[in-house]
N, C-alpha and C positions, 0 to 999 in steps of 0.2 A: 504493500500500500504506500509505504514511504517512497519507494522508487517511482511509482506511478505518479504521485503528486509532484515529485521533483521534475519528472519528465514533462508534466503538464505546465509547470511553472516555466520550464525552459522554453517550451513551444510558445507560451504566451508572451514571454519577454522577446523572443525572436520575432514573433509576428508584430508586436508593437514597434519594435525597432525598424522592421521592414516598411511598416506603414509610414513612419515618420520620414524615413529616407525616401520612399517612393513619392510622397507628397512633395517633397522638395526637388526631386529629380524628374519624375514621370508624371506630368499633369494629364488630366482628361481621361479619355477612354484607354489610353495606353496603360495607365495605372490599373484600371479594372481588368484588362486583359492579362496583365502580369499576375494579378491576384488570382484569377481563375486558373491560370496555368500552374500556380504554386499550390492549389487546393488538393488535399489527398484524395485518392480514389475511395469510393464507398466500400464499407466493410462487407466481406462475403457472408459474415454471420447474420447480417441484417438484410441480405438480398433475398426478396421473396421469390425470385426467379430461379434460385439455385436449388437443384434437386437434393432431397435428403439421402444420405448414404444408406445402402442396403444393410439390414441386420440379419445375421445368420444365427438360427436357433439350433443348438446342438441336439442330436438325437438322444432319446432316453426311453427306457422301458418301464411300463406300469407294473409294479409287483403284483403277483397273483395273490388273491385273498383266500385264506384257508378257513373253512367252517368246521366246528367240532361236530363229531358224530352224534346222532340222536334225533328224536322227534321234538319239534318245537311248535306244534299246532296249538296245544293247550297252554293257558296262562299259568305262570308259576304259582304254586300255592302260597297263600298269605296266612300267616299265623293269626288266630283271633286275638284282637286287642282287648285290654282290660276295659271295663266300663269307665267312661270319661264323663266329667261334669259337663252339663249343658252350658254352653256359652253362646253369646251373640244375641241377635234379636230376631224379630219376625217369627218365621216358623221354627227357628232354632231356639227360641226362648224357652226357659224352663217352664213346664206346665204348672198351672195352679194346682196346689195340693190341698186337699180337704181331709182333715183327720177322720171324719166319718167315712169318707170314701175309701180310706186305707184299711178300715176295719174289715176283717174277713179276707184280705188279700194274703197270698202266701208270703211267709217271712223267709228270706233267703240268708240273712245274717243278723247276728246280735252282738252288741258291744256293751260295755258297762253303762254308757249313756245313750246308746243309739239302737234303732231297729230299722232294718232295711227290708222294704217290701218289693215284690215284683208286680208291677201294675198290669203286666200282660200285653202292653203296647210298645215294648222295646224300651221302657223306662223303668229304672230302679229308683225307688223313692226312699231316701234315708231320713228318718226323723230323729233329730238330736234333742234330747230332753234336758231340762234344767237340772234335774236330779238323777241319781243313779236309778236305772230301771232293771238291770240284770246283774246277776251275781253268779260266780262259778260254783258248780256243784262238785261233789267228790270226784267225779270223772273229768273235771276240768272244762266242762261245757257251760256256756252261759244259759241260765234259766231266769224266768221272771222273778223279780223280788216280790215277796208277799207283803201285803199291807193290812190284811185283816187277821184277827186273832182266832185261834181255835184252842180248845181245852186239852191240856196235856200235863200229867204229873202234878195236879193240884193248882196249876196256874193257867192263865190265858196267854198263849205263846204265839208270836208272829215269826213264822219260819217258812222259807229261808229269808233272812234279812241281814245286812251288814252289821247292825247293832244288836241283833238278837233280843229285841224287847220282849218283856213278859209283864203280866199284870196280876195282882192279887184279886181274890174273890170279893174282898170288901175293902173300902177306903180306910178302915181302921187297922188293917193288917200291916205287919212289917213289910217293908219294901213294896208299897202299893204299885210302884213301877221300878223295874230293874232293867239295865241294859249292859252289854259287854262287847268288847272288841279287842282282838289281839291279846287276850289274857287279862285285860283290865275289866273290872266289873264295878258298876256304880248302882247303889240302891237309894231310893227316896221313900221315907216314911212320913206321912202327913200327921203332924202332932195334933192331938185332940180331935181328930175326925170322928164323925159318927160311924156307926156300923152300916154304912151305905153299900148295898150289894151292887156288883158290877152288872151293867147292861151291855150286851155285845151282839154283833151280827150273828153269833151262834144261835141266839134266841130267835124264834120265828116271829115274835111280836116286835122285835127291835125296829124302830123307824129311822134311825140315824144312818149316816154314811157307812159304807162297808169297811172303811179304814179307821173307824172310831170305836173306842170303848168309853162308857160313861158311868159315873157314879153320881146319882142324884142326891141332893140335900146332904152333902158332906158337912155343911154348916147351915145355919139358918139363912134361907134364901140364896144359897150358894151351891152350884153344881160343879163337879170336877169331870173333865173329859180329856182324853188323849187321842190325838190323830197321828197315825203313823204314815210317813212318806218314805221314799226311797233313801233319803239321807238325813232324816231327822225324826224326832218325837216331839210333837207340839202339845204342850200342856195348857189347858185353858181353865181358868176359874171364871164361871159365869155368874154374875151378880144380878138377880132379878129386881132387887130394890136396894136403896142406900142402906149400908150396914149401920147397925146401932153404934153409938159412941164407944170407942175402945175395941171394936171388932173389925177394924180396917187393916189388920195385918194377919199373915199366915206364915207358919213355920214348918219347915221340913227338917227331919234328921237325916243326914246324908252319910253314907259309908262308901268307901272306895279303897280297894286293895292297891298298895304300892303307888298311890297317887296322893297329891296334896291339892287342897281346894283353896282358892283365893280369888280376889277381885283384881282385875288389871286396871290400868289407867283410863280405859274407856268405859268402865263400869260393867264389863263382861265378867261372868263367872267362869273361871278356867280351872281345869284339872291338869296338874303338872306331874310328869314322871320324875324320876330321881335325877335326870339330866336337865331338868328345868324346861323340858319341851311340853307343849300343850297337846294333850290327847283328846280331850273333849272340851266343848265350850258351850255356855249358855249365854247368848247375847243379852245385853242389858234389858231386863224386863220392862214392858210397857203396858199401858191399858188404854182402851178406847171405848167410846159409847156407841149408841145406835143411831146417831143423828145423821149419818151419811146417807146421801141419796145419789145413786149412780148418775154420773155425768152432770151432777148439779152441785154437790158439795161433799167435802170429806167429813168423816166423823171427828169429833173432838178427841184429842189424843194427848197423853202425857206420860212421863217416865214414872217408874215405881222404884222407891228407895230399897236397897238391899243391904243387909249386914250379915257377916259370917262370924260365928263364934265356935272355936274348937272345944270339944269336950266329949266324954263318954265313948272314946274310941272313934269319933267321927266329927262331924261339923253340924252346927245348927244354922240353917239358912233361913233368914226372916225377910219377907217382902212386905213393905209397908206402903199403903196407898195414901194419897193426900185426901184427908177427910173433907176439907173444904171443896175440893174438886168434885168429890162424889156427891156432896150435898148441894152443889150449884143448881139453881132453878132451871138452867138451860140444859142440864144433863138429861139425856134420853137413855132409858134402860131397856134391855139389859146392858150392863157394862162387862167388858171382857178383859181379864188379866192374863198376859201371855209370856210365860217363860218357855223357851224351846231349847232342847238339848240336841247337839249334833257333833260329829267328829270335826276336829279342827282342820284337817287337811283337805276337806271336800272342796274341789274346784267349783267355780260358778260357770254355768253354761247358759247362754240365752237360748230359749226354746226356738228351734228353727227347723226348716225342712231343706233338704238338698235333693235335686233331681239329677239322675244320671242316665245317659243314653246307654242301653245295653247293646253293645256292638259285638259281643262275643257270639260264638257259634251256638 
């Protein structure tokens, strides 16, 4: 590039010099003729009349294609895929699932918190519950958790169930409710309760839910009931009228093997093993009235004070209601007092449905 520029400068200087000299020596047309004679010939590279050189293509051979032996008319087999979750929109959107619609459908799989149904239309519907619904039996298979009680060995037993709850025949008996898990056993005796006999789904005249046992009139105008779910035992004291003065508290005597009972910073009642780990928990008790109207207003609700006193080889757990709250003219009876026992480790699952496309063979 540098050489070309230098050459162009040289030509330019030489031409300029010739023009100056020519103007001073060769006037008129003679100078123009001299300039034409000194112009270079047009480049052959830019000459449109010049024919393009011929190009010679070397000879080459196309290699022969070799095919493997065998028949290839049928499509290659495709291994059946696992069910996959419905995704996308339009006709690929997950179908609406109705719990009533799923009842009676074949169950193809069970998990601790889930049940998978075969809808028969190429869709597997998995229902994930908020609480545990299945438990492994001695053969290692998942079976339904029981929530209703049956009579066995002098007590009303719920089996199979992770907490193995059982109930006494009378509210005044020792351990009116007892539960256990992984070798730990906890019993609650209601201090001063009347000899109120249990009512259970076992009895043909029982009108309550199938997962409930009830002791009517354990105290004046007070019923005691227990509702069993897959991961808890809900205890309810139902007050039909405001209690008399001085009758606004209830005490249980609690026993627990190899566990310590205390209240944590949140007001929950916890049962600790020797390593300080929580095995069972009773969330801070609450009470509410019957003023609630669905989609209109919530019931009045308040906390219940609890105290724990150690003695007699166990603990005395006392729950005290606010008498002023109970006597309030706006209170609507019955009023419900709710302490619920459950294992500490229980995960929380939002109730949900999942739809899967059954693409398997």
